[in-house]
Z-matrix of the N, CA and C atoms (Angstrom, degrees):
N
C 1 1.457
C 2 1.537 1 109.35
N 3 1.326 2 115.64 1 132.78
C 4 1.466 3 119.79 2 -179.66
C 5 1.520 4 110.30 3 -79.94
N 6 1.290 5 114.52 4 146.15
C 7 1.455 6 119.98 5 176.55
C 8 1.512 7 110.10 6 -74.07
N 9 1.301 8 117.04 7 155.55
C 10 1.473 9 122.12 8 179.55
C 11 1.520 10 111.67 9 -58.21
N 12 1.332 11 118.16 10 -41.03
C 13 1.466 12 121.23 11 179.13
C 14 1.523 13 110.65 12 -61.58
N 15 1.337 14 117.36 13 -40.76
C 16 1.470 15 121.14 14 178.13
C 17 1.527 16 110.48 15 -62.91
N 18 1.315 17 116.72 16 -41.26
C 19 1.461 18 120.44 17 179.27
C 20 1.528 19 110.91 18 -66.42
N 21 1.320 20 116.61 19 -39.29
C 22 1.466 21 120.09 20 178.36
C 23 1.518 22 111.20 21 -65.90
N 24 1.334 23 117.33 22 -41.54
C 25 1.462 24 120.42 23 177.49
C 26 1.526 25 111.04 24 -63.90
N 27 1.312 26 116.61 25 -40.08
C 28 1.471 27 120.70 26 178.01
C 29 1.527 28 109.98 27 -63.75
N 30 1.325 29 116.70 28 -41.94
C 31 1.460 30 121.57 29 179.53
C 32 1.531 31 110.72 30 -62.18
N 33 1.342 32 116.80 31 -44.42
C 34 1.460 33 120.19 32 179.51
C 35 1.537 34 111.16 33 -67.95
N 36 1.314 35 116.28 34 -36.20
C 37 1.461 36 120.89 35 175.87
C 38 1.525 37 110.72 36 -62.38
N 39 1.316 38 116.63 37 -40.79
C 40 1.465 39 121.10 38 177.06
C 41 1.536 40 110.96 39 -63.81
N 42 1.316 41 117.22 40 -36.28
C 43 1.464 42 120.77 41 177.58
C 44 1.530 43 110.77 42 -65.21
N 45 1.323 44 116.71 43 -43.26
C 46 1.469 45 120.83 44 178.26
C 47 1.520 46 109.75 45 -64.69
N 48 1.319 47 117.12 46 -41.94
C 49 1.468 48 121.30 47 178.37
C 50 1.538 49 110.30 48 -61.38
N 51 1.307 50 117.15 49 -38.37
C 52 1.466 51 121.35 50 177.86
C 53 1.527 52 111.45 51 -62.32
N 54 1.338 53 117.07 52 -35.48
C 55 1.463 54 120.60 53 176.55
C 56 1.527 55 109.62 54 -61.89
N 57 1.327 56 116.91 55 -46.77
C 58 1.466 57 120.79 56 179.62
C 59 1.531 58 111.12 57 -61.15
N 60 1.315 59 116.59 58 -41.98
C 61 1.473 60 119.94 59 179.35
C 62 1.522 61 110.08 60 -64.71
N 63 1.319 62 117.06 61 -45.01
C 64 1.468 63 121.40 62 -177.92
C 65 1.522 64 111.02 63 -59.14
N 66 1.327 65 116.66 64 -45.79
C 67 1.470 66 120.44 65 -177.45
C 68 1.531 67 113.37 66 -90.73
N 69 1.319 68 116.17 67 3.74
C 70 1.462 69 121.76 68 177.95
C 71 1.524 70 111.89 69 53.06
N 72 1.315 71 115.18 70 46.85
C 73 1.464 72 122.49 71 179.49
C 74 1.522 73 109.17 72 -111.53
N 75 1.319 74 115.78 73 152.79
C 76 1.462 75 121.47 74 173.53
C 77 1.516 76 108.77 75 -87.55
N 78 1.323 77 117.16 76 136.71
C 79 1.470 78 120.20 77 -179.86
C 80 1.525 79 112.00 78 -60.18
N 81 1.330 80 115.86 79 141.57
C 82 1.452 81 121.78 80 171.76
C 83 1.526 82 107.81 81 -142.73
N 84 1.302 83 116.02 82 158.87
C 85 1.462 84 121.69 83 -172.62
C 86 1.523 85 112.47 84 -61.11
N 87 1.307 86 117.40 85 -44.68
C 88 1.470 87 121.52 86 -176.55
C 89 1.528 88 111.35 87 -61.66
N 90 1.321 89 115.62 88 -48.39
C 91 1.469 90 120.35 89 -179.50
C 92 1.526 91 110.16 90 -66.90
N 93 1.314 92 117.10 91 -42.48
C 94 1.464 93 121.25 92 179.74
C 95 1.514 94 111.97 93 -60.05
N 96 1.327 95 117.03 94 -38.06
C 97 1.450 96 121.01 95 178.11
C 98 1.528 97 111.22 96 -63.17
N 99 1.332 98 116.56 97 -46.13
C 100 1.467 99 120.94 98 179.24
C 101 1.526 100 110.82 99 -62.68
N 102 1.332 101 116.22 100 -48.51
C 103 1.463 102 120.81 101 -177.02
C 104 1.521 103 111.85 102 -67.52
N 105 1.308 104 117.45 103 -38.96
C 106 1.465 105 120.57 104 -179.97
C 107 1.518 106 110.94 105 -65.95
N 108 1.314 107 116.36 106 -41.64
C 109 1.460 108 120.37 107 177.30
C 110 1.529 109 110.69 108 -62.13
N 111 1.328 110 116.02 109 -42.69
C 112 1.462 111 120.26 110 178.28
C 113 1.523 112 110.65 111 -65.25
N 114 1.322 113 117.53 112 -38.48
C 115 1.470 114 121.25 113 179.39
C 116 1.532 115 110.26 114 -63.29
N 117 1.316 116 117.43 115 -42.15
C 118 1.467 117 120.86 116 177.51
C 119 1.520 118 110.21 117 -62.67
N 120 1.328 119 117.37 118 -44.10
C 121 1.473 120 120.66 119 178.13
C 122 1.529 121 111.17 120 -60.72
N 123 1.320 122 116.51 121 -42.65
C 124 1.466 123 119.95 122 178.75
C 125 1.521 124 110.87 123 -64.13
N 126 1.316 125 116.92 124 -40.32
C 127 1.468 126 120.98 125 177.58
C 128 1.520 127 109.88 126 -61.09
N 129 1.308 128 116.41 127 -44.71
C 130 1.475 129 120.79 128 -179.78
C 131 1.520 130 111.55 129 -64.19
N 132 1.335 131 116.75 130 -25.59
C 133 1.464 132 121.36 131 178.43
C 134 1.526 133 112.62 132 -86.36
N 135 1.336 134 116.94 133 2.48
C 136 1.452 135 119.52 134 173.77
C 137 1.509 136 117.10 135 109.27
N 138 1.307 137 118.11 136 -1.30
C 139 1.466 138 120.98 137 177.20
C 140 1.524 139 106.82 138 -78.19
N 141 1.333 140 117.58 139 121.91
C 142 1.462 141 120.21 140 -168.94
C 143 1.528 142 115.72 141 -119.22
N 144 1.313 143 118.75 142 2.78
C 145 1.463 144 118.90 143 178.65
C 146 1.534 145 109.57 144 -123.25
N 147 1.322 146 115.94 145 151.68
C 148 1.455 147 120.94 146 177.59
C 149 1.518 148 110.40 147 -59.47
N 150 1.320 149 116.74 148 -39.53
C 151 1.469 150 120.76 149 -178.88
C 152 1.519 151 111.29 150 -63.73
N 153 1.321 152 116.40 151 -42.52
C 154 1.468 153 119.91 152 -179.73
C 155 1.515 154 111.42 153 -67.99
N 156 1.333 155 116.41 154 -45.31
C 157 1.462 156 119.68 155 179.38
C 158 1.519 157 110.45 156 -64.69
N 159 1.341 158 117.57 157 -41.54
C 160 1.471 159 120.73 158 178.44
C 161 1.533 160 110.16 159 -60.47
N 162 1.317 161 117.00 160 -43.99
C 163 1.478 162 120.28 161 179.81
C 164 1.522 163 110.45 162 -61.08
N 165 1.314 164 116.93 163 -40.32
C 166 1.464 165 120.58 164 179.33
C 167 1.532 166 110.32 165 -67.82
N 168 1.324 167 117.88 166 -41.23
C 169 1.469 168 121.21 167 178.25
C 170 1.520 169 110.60 168 -63.92
N 171 1.327 170 116.29 169 -44.74
C 172 1.461 171 121.35 170 -178.74
C 173 1.529 172 110.60 171 -62.84
N 174 1.318 173 116.78 172 -39.68
C 175 1.457 174 120.72 173 179.68
C 176 1.520 175 113.84 174 -74.75
N 177 1.322 176 116.70 175 -29.44
C 178 1.451 177 121.45 176 -177.06
C 179 1.526 178 111.98 177 -86.95
N 180 1.316 179 116.39 178 -43.31
C 181 1.466 180 122.40 179 -178.33
C 182 1.517 181 108.64 180 -108.50
N 183 1.320 182 115.23 181 88.40
C 184 1.470 183 121.92 182 -174.15
C 185 1.534 184 108.04 183 -85.10
N 186 1.302 185 114.88 184 91.22
C 187 1.455 186 120.79 185 179.33
C 188 1.509 187 113.29 186 86.73
N 189 1.314 188 114.19 187 168.80
C 190 1.459 189 121.92 188 -175.55
C 191 1.516 190 112.93 189 -60.50
N 192 1.329 191 117.25 190 -40.52
C 193 1.476 192 120.57 191 -176.62
C 194 1.536 193 111.61 192 -58.61
N 195 1.313 194 116.92 193 -34.79
C 196 1.462 195 119.59 194 -176.48
C 197 1.520 196 113.13 195 -70.82
N 198 1.332 197 117.59 196 -11.74
C 199 1.463 198 119.66 197 177.98
C 200 1.518 199 112.46 198 -88.40
N 201 1.318 200 116.06 199 -5.40
C 202 1.463 201 120.47 200 -178.75
C 203 1.523 202 110.40 201 -86.26
N 204 1.308 203 116.05 202 136.78
C 205 1.453 204 121.87 203 179.18
C 206 1.525 205 107.24 204 -94.80
N 207 1.320 206 117.06 205 126.08
C 208 1.453 207 121.24 206 -178.17
C 209 1.517 208 112.87 207 -68.65
N 210 1.302 209 116.87 208 -44.33
C 211 1.467 210 121.13 209 -178.10
C 212 1.528 211 108.57 210 -130.65
N 213 1.320 212 118.58 211 95.41
C 214 1.443 213 120.41 212 -175.73
C 215 1.532 214 113.99 213 -65.15
N 216 1.303 215 117.70 214 -20.55
C 217 1.480 216 120.73 215 176.90
C 218 1.496 217 109.41 216 -139.05
N 219 1.329 218 116.29 217 157.63
C 220 1.459 219 119.17 218 177.21
C 221 1.517 220 110.57 219 -65.04
N 222 1.301 221 117.26 220 -28.72
C 223 1.465 222 122.01 221 179.29
C 224 1.538 223 110.95 222 -62.03
N 225 1.316 224 117.04 223 -31.84
C 226 1.464 225 121.66 224 -178.29
C 227 1.527 226 113.03 225 -67.87
N 228 1.316 227 117.57 226 -20.12
C 229 1.461 228 118.56 227 -178.12
C 230 1.510 229 113.76 228 -104.12
N 231 1.326 230 118.06 229 2.08
C 232 1.477 231 121.63 230 179.44
C 233 1.497 232 111.30 231 -99.10
């Protein structure tokens, strides 16, 4: 029997995978890190299904470019 945490991680992973399918992008580490972090935040805010989290990710991160951080540190903009 799988633990609840394992099932939740699998569900969030499925949501991230749905984002890649929707935007027809190939997975990469940088994008996966951004999307996974966002999926965890959404879960903590009460979103409990892969479909709901995927919809939120798709609406928030519109395409690959939107997952890129312009200035990863405050030092980069000074």
